[in-house]
C-alpha positions in Angstrom: 80.9 55.4 -81.8 80.4 58.2 -79.2 77.0 58.9 -80.6 73.6 58.3 -79.0 72.1 56.8 -82.1 74.9 54.2 -82.1 74.3 53.3 -78.5 70.5 53.1 -79.0 71.1 50.8 -82.0 73.2 48.5 -79.8 70.6 48.4 -77.0 67.8 47.8 -79.4 69.6 45.1 -81.5 70.7 43.4 -78.3 67.1 42.8 -77.3 66.2 41.5 -80.8 69.3 39.2 -81.0 68.8 37.7 -77.5 65.2 36.9 -78.3 66.1 35.4 -81.7 69.0 33.4 -80.2 66.7 31.5 -77.8 64.6 30.4 -80.8 67.7 29.6 -82.9 69.2 27.3 -80.3 65.9 25.5 -80.0 65.6 25.0 -83.7 69.2 23.9 -84.3 69.6 21.5 -81.3 70.6 18.0 -82.3 67.8 16.5 -80.2 65.3 19.2 -81.1 61.7 18.7 -79.9 59.6 19.9 -82.9 56.8 21.1 -80.6 59.2 23.1 -78.5 60.7 24.5 -81.7 57.3 25.6 -83.0 56.5 27.2 -79.6 59.8 29.0 -79.7 59.0 30.5 -83.1 55.6 31.6 -81.9 57.0 33.0 -78.8 59.6 35.0 -80.8 56.8 36.4 -83.0 54.9 37.4 -79.8 58.0 39.1 -78.4 58.5 41.1 -81.6 54.9 42.1 -81.5 55.3 43.3 -77.9 58.4 45.2 -78.7 56.6 47.1 -81.5 55.0 49.5 -79.1 55.8 53.1 -78.0 56.2 51.9 -74.4 58.9 49.4 -75.3 60.6 51.9 -77.5 60.7 54.3 -74.6 62.2 51.7 -72.3 65.0 51.0 -74.7 65.5 54.7 -75.3 65.8 55.3 -71.5 68.3 52.4 -71.3 70.4 53.9 -74.0 70.2 57.3 -72.3 71.5 55.8 -69.0 74.3 54.1 -70.9 75.3 57.4 -72.6 75.3 59.1 -69.2 77.7 56.5 -67.8 80.0 56.9 -70.8 79.8 60.7 -70.8 78.1 60.9 -74.2 76.0 64.0 -74.7 72.4 63.3 -75.7 70.6 66.6 -76.1 73.5 68.5 -77.5 72.5 70.3 -80.7 73.8 68.3 -83.7 73.9 68.9 -87.4 70.4 68.6 -88.6 69.9 66.9 -92.0 68.5 69.2 -94.6 64.9 68.5 -95.2 64.0 67.5 -98.7 62.4 70.2 -100.7 58.9 69.6 -101.9 56.6 71.4 -104.3 54.4 74.0 -102.7 51.3 72.1 -104.0 52.4 69.0 -102.1 52.9 70.6 -98.7 50.4 69.7 -96.0 49.0 67.2 -98.5 47.6 63.9 -97.1 50.3 61.9 -99.0 53.0 64.2 -97.8 54.4 61.8 -95.2 54.7 59.0 -97.7 56.8 60.9 -100.3 59.3 62.1 -97.6 61.0 60.5 -94.7 58.4 59.4 -92.2 60.1 61.3 -89.3 60.1 64.5 -91.3 56.3 64.6 -91.2 56.3 64.6 -87.4 56.6 68.0 -85.6 59.6 68.5 -83.4 60.6 71.4 -81.2 64.2 70.4 -80.4 67.1 68.3 -81.7 66.5 65.6 -79.1 62.8 65.3 -80.0 63.7 65.2 -83.7 66.3 62.5 -83.1 63.8 60.5 -81.0 61.2 60.6 -83.8 63.8 59.6 -86.3 64.9 56.6 -84.3 61.4 55.5 -83.6 59.8 55.9 -87.0 62.7 55.4 -89.4 64.7 52.8 -87.6 62.9 51.0 -84.7 59.6 50.1 -86.2 61.0 49.3 -89.7 63.5 46.8 -88.2 60.9 45.0 -86.2 58.6 44.9 -89.2 61.4 43.4 -91.3 62.1 40.8 -88.6 58.4 39.8 -88.3 58.0 39.6 -92.1 61.0 37.3 -92.3 59.8 35.0 -89.6 56.3 34.8 -91.1 57.8 33.9 -94.5 60.2 31.3 -93.1 57.8 29.8 -90.5 54.2 30.1 -91.8 51.3 28.3 -90.3 51.8 25.2 -92.5 55.5 24.9 -91.3 54.6 25.2 -87.6 51.8 22.7 -88.1 54.2 20.1 -89.5 56.6 20.7 -86.7 53.9 20.0 -84.1 52.7 16.9 -86.0 56.3 15.5 -85.9 56.3 16.0 -82.1 53.1 14.0 -81.8 54.5 11.4 -84.2 57.6 10.6 -82.1 55.7 10.5 -78.8 53.2 7.7 -80.0 50.4 9.6 -78.3 46.7 9.7 -78.7 46.9 11.8 -81.9 49.6 9.5 -83.4 47.4 8.1 -86.2 46.2 11.6 -87.2 49.8 12.8 -87.3 50.8 9.8 -89.5 48.1 10.5 -92.0 48.8 14.2 -92.3 52.6 13.7 -92.5 52.3 10.9 -95.1 50.2 13.3 -97.2 52.9 16.0 -96.9 55.6 13.4 -97.8 53.4 12.1 -100.7 53.6 8.6 -99.4 50.6 6.2 -99.7 48.4 7.5 -96.8 46.4 4.3 -96.3 49.4 1.9 -96.3 51.4 4.3 -94.1 48.5 4.6 -91.7 48.0 0.8 -91.5 51.7 0.3 -90.8 51.5 3.1 -88.2 48.7 1.3 -86.3 50.9 -1.8 -86.3 53.8 0.2 -85.0 51.7 1.2 -82.0 51.9 -2.4 -80.8 55.7 -1.9 -80.5 55.7 1.6 -79.0 57.1 0.3 -75.7 60.2 -1.0 -77.6 60.8 2.5 -79.0 60.4 4.4 -75.8 63.3 5.0 -73.5 63.3 5.5 -69.8 66.1 8.0 -70.0 64.6 10.3 -72.7 61.8 10.8 -75.1 62.2 9.0 -78.5 63.5 11.0 -81.4 63.2 10.5 -85.2 66.8 9.3 -85.3 66.3 6.7 -82.4 63.1 5.5 -84.1 64.9 4.9 -87.4 67.8 3.1 -85.7 65.5 0.9 -83.7 63.5 0.0 -86.8 66.6 -1.1 -88.6 67.7 -3.1 -85.5 64.3 -4.9 -85.3 64.1 -5.3 -89.1 60.9 -3.2 -89.0 62.3 -1.1 -91.9 61.7 -4.1 -94.1 58.3 -5.1 -92.7 56.9 -1.5 -92.5 58.7 0.0 -95.4 56.2 2.8 -96.0 56.3 3.9 -92.3 60.1 3.7 -92.4 60.1 5.8 -95.6 58.1 8.5 -93.7 60.6 8.5 -90.9 63.5 8.9 -93.3 61.7 11.7 -95.0 61.1 13.5 -91.7 64.7 13.0 -90.8 65.8 14.8 -94.0 63.3 17.6 -93.6 65.3 20.6 -92.3 63.8 23.0 -89.8 66.0 25.9 -90.9 68.6 26.4 -93.7 71.3 27.4 -91.1 73.3 24.3 -91.6 73.3 24.8 -95.4 74.3 28.4 -95.0 77.2 27.4 -92.7 78.5 25.0 -95.3 78.6 27.7 -97.9 80.4 30.0 -95.4 83.0 27.2 -94.9 83.6 27.1 -98.6 84.7 30.7 -98.6 87.0 30.0 -95.7 88.6 26.8 -97.0 89.0 27.8 -100.7 91.0 30.9 -100.3 93.0 32.8 -103.0 96.0 30.6 -102.4 93.9 27.4 -102.8 92.2 28.4 -106.0 93.4 25.3 -107.8 92.1 22.8 -105.3 90.1 19.9 -106.7 86.4 19.6 -106.0 86.8 16.2 -104.1 89.4 17.6 -101.8 87.4 20.8 -101.3 84.3 18.8 -100.4 86.3 16.7 -97.8 87.8 19.8 -96.2 84.4 21.5 -96.0 82.9 18.4 -94.4 85.7 18.3 -91.8 85.3 22.0 -91.1 81.5 21.8 -90.8 81.5 18.7 -88.6 84.3 19.9 -86.3 82.3 18.9 -83.2 82.2 15.3 -84.3 85.8 15.4 -85.4 87.0 16.5 -82.0 85.5 13.3 -80.5 87.6 11.1 -82.8 90.7 9.3 -81.6 93.4 11.0 -83.7 96.0 8.3 -83.0 93.9 5.7 -84.8 93.4 8.1 -87.7 97.1 8.8 -88.0 97.8 5.0 -87.9 95.4 4.4 -90.8 96.8 7.3 -92.7 100.3 6.0 -92.3 99.6 2.7 -94.0 97.4 4.2 -96.7 98.3 5.4 -100.2 100.0 8.8 -99.7 99.3 10.0 -103.2 96.6 12.8 -102.8 94.8 14.3 -105.8 95.0 18.0 -105.7 
């Protein structure tokens, strides 16, 4: 751990994770604003693009150097240089030479510190940022962010509400004309769905429609709301559920039944909701229930 490369990696990844954490919290919030979530993703891509410059690399490099100075870690001490890969004579100084070897090997260096700096910049810093940007672009492409912004317009009952209903109904493969007609009718009740305390959400709209029996009258519009409610922004919740399975079904619980496993995973995944329950009432109900449990 007393190595400059290790300290640089911590400084660099700290910047990346802090930027990603802000977007992650916006995406996974229970009352997520889809427009804010889309803007958070776009801002994260911009931050990654800004970080992919030599000036930003130099800033992080300088921060790592200051940290090493405080910890008494030598930066410019001569280390063990890695042996360069041998190449045929005919390939030396060839235009493709830098692509058949490590990228940093193709850059001239007069000292160990300069060699290490080139290695960190070319073989670690830029590739990591490229991987992050590629992952974000694959997960949140233009169509995805467009849908997220349409949902924000949908729940606000704004001027572009009808256009949002048409496009979202097309995405959900629900009859566009019927859904749009019911959406125009829903505009007459928009004051009933708005709250003085907070902006309406998909969940509050669905609950209010059931309360006013609008889910029966405007069934196509309600089907669109239900579809949007089940449309995940990220797969984080699914990945957390799979992680819980590994924690619950350990080696000593290998014979556990599937029903019991599903119940325990649900309890573990929804711990925040479980903490709000009155455990005394749960114990009372369990006391009078059938105690035979299937394993």
